[in-house]
C-alpha positions in Angstrom: 34.0 -85.9 9.4 35.5 -83.2 11.5 39.2 -83.4 12.3 40.6 -82.9 15.8 42.9 -79.9 16.3 46.6 -80.5 16.3 47.0 -79.4 19.9 44.8 -82.4 21.0 47.4 -84.9 19.9 50.2 -83.1 21.8 48.4 -82.4 25.1 49.6 -84.4 28.1 46.2 -85.8 28.8 45.8 -87.2 25.3 49.3 -88.7 25.3 48.5 -90.5 28.6 45.1 -91.6 27.2 46.7 -93.0 24.0 49.5 -94.8 25.9 47.1 -96.4 28.4 44.8 -97.6 25.6 47.8 -99.0 23.6 49.2 -100.8 26.7 45.7 -102.0 27.9 45.0 -103.5 24.5 48.2 -105.7 24.8 47.3 -107.2 28.1 46.3 -110.9 28.0 43.8 -112.2 30.5 44.3 -115.7 31.9 42.0 -117.6 34.2 42.5 -117.1 37.9 43.3 -120.7 38.6 45.5 -122.8 36.3 48.5 -125.2 36.4 51.7 -123.7 37.2 55.2 -124.3 38.4 55.7 -122.7 41.8 59.5 -123.2 41.7 62.1 -124.5 39.3 63.1 -128.1 39.3 65.2 -130.5 37.2 63.1 -133.0 35.2 66.1 -135.0 33.8 66.0 -137.5 36.7 62.2 -137.8 37.0 61.1 -141.3 35.9 59.0 -142.6 38.8 56.0 -141.2 40.8 54.0 -142.1 43.9 50.4 -141.3 44.6 50.5 -140.0 48.1 47.1 -138.6 49.2 43.8 -138.7 47.4 41.3 -136.8 49.6 37.6 -136.1 49.2 36.2 -133.7 51.8 33.3 -135.1 53.8 29.9 -133.7 53.2 26.6 -135.2 54.5 25.0 -134.7 51.1 27.8 -136.6 49.3 27.9 -140.4 49.5 30.3 -141.2 46.6 33.5 -140.4 48.5 35.1 -143.8 48.0 34.2 -144.1 44.3 35.4 -140.6 43.4 38.6 -141.3 45.3 39.2 -144.5 43.3 38.4 -142.7 40.0 40.8 -139.9 40.8 43.6 -142.4 41.7 43.0 -144.3 38.5 42.9 -141.2 36.3 46.2 -139.9 37.9 47.9 -143.3 37.4 46.7 -143.7 33.7 47.5 -140.1 32.7 51.0 -140.1 34.3 51.7 -143.4 32.7 50.7 -142.0 29.3 53.1 -139.0 30.0 55.9 -141.6 30.4 56.2 -141.9 34.1 56.3 -145.2 36.0 54.6 -145.7 39.4 57.2 -146.6 42.0 56.9 -150.0 43.7 58.2 -148.7 47.0 58.4 -145.4 48.8 61.5 -144.3 46.7 60.0 -142.2 43.9 61.3 -139.1 42.1 58.1 -137.1 42.8 54.9 -137.4 44.8 51.4 -136.5 43.6 48.5 -135.5 45.9 45.0 -134.7 44.9 42.2 -133.1 46.9 38.6 -132.5 46.2 38.0 -129.6 48.7 34.7 -128.2 49.8 34.6 -124.4 49.1 31.9 -121.9 49.7 30.3 -120.5 46.6 27.6 -117.9 46.2 24.1 -119.3 45.5 21.3 -117.2 44.3 18.0 -118.3 45.7 15.0 -119.0 43.5 13.0 -116.2 45.2 15.7 -113.6 45.0 14.8 -110.0 44.8 16.5 -108.0 42.1 17.8 -104.6 42.9 18.9 -101.7 40.7 20.1 -102.8 37.2 19.1 -106.4 37.9 21.8 -107.0 40.6 20.7 -109.3 43.4 20.1 -107.7 46.8 22.0 -108.8 49.9 19.1 -110.9 51.4 18.7 -112.8 48.1 22.1 -114.5 48.4 23.4 -117.5 50.3 26.5 -119.7 50.4 26.5 -123.3 49.3 29.2 -125.9 49.4 30.9 -127.0 46.2 33.8 -129.2 45.3 37.1 -127.9 43.9 40.0 -130.0 42.6 43.6 -129.2 43.8 46.6 -131.3 42.6 50.1 -130.8 44.0 53.3 -132.4 42.8 56.3 -132.4 45.0 59.9 -133.8 45.2 62.3 -134.0 48.1 62.6 -130.2 48.2 58.9 -129.6 48.4 55.9 -128.6 46.1 57.0 -127.5 42.6 53.8 -127.8 40.5 50.2 -126.9 41.4 46.9 -127.2 39.6 43.7 -125.7 41.0 40.5 -126.0 39.0 38.4 -123.0 38.5 35.3 -125.2 38.3 33.1 -125.5 41.4 31.0 -128.7 41.4 27.9 -129.3 43.4 27.9 -132.6 45.3 25.4 -134.1 42.8 27.7 -133.0 39.9 30.8 -134.8 41.2 30.5 -138.2 39.6 33.2 -140.8 38.9 33.2 -139.9 35.2 33.4 -136.2 35.9 36.2 -136.7 38.4 38.2 -138.9 36.0 37.8 -136.3 33.2 38.8 -133.3 35.3 41.8 -135.1 36.8 43.0 -136.4 33.4 42.7 -132.9 31.8 44.5 -131.3 34.8 47.5 -133.7 35.1 47.7 -133.8 31.3 49.2 -130.3 31.5 52.1 -131.8 33.5 55.3 -132.1 31.4 56.1 -135.4 29.7 58.9 -137.6 31.1 62.4 -137.3 29.7 62.4 -141.1 29.7 60.6 -140.9 26.3 63.7 -139.2 24.8 66.1 -141.9 26.1 67.2 -144.9 24.3 66.9 -148.2 26.1 70.2 -150.2 26.2 
């Protein structure tokens, strides 16, 4: 094995190359969409929640709007209850939860697509199709403080009650547990 000359290791180009490789190897990649806090908030007084809006975008190909809406509401209620929060009886709640199944455009490759150089589809072989995407927002009196946006895009035939329940439970399961669990009841 031939050794590199000493001047290689001290040249400015090699120092920049080595530093960029070292720093690049340390970078962690996260999914583009995930649950996150969009501002800080105090959880010590959060005990009750209210489900404000459960929306499913209308699509002529999708006829299960009501059942998916009910499944989403039930999954939110059950999961938040499991996290230690109580649904408020009236409009006075500590925070409000909204969920939306939005229609988004996604790239669809046609069956008869023509492949270009290196197997990439050509422009005329592509079309847009509508898919559903889950968005959950949690807000208090000061506004939205926690957001979850799914990176999954579901075709209308893939959005079933069971799939909606599963995705919503996993999403809101990332929300912090209630401080009520740590309190002693008098």
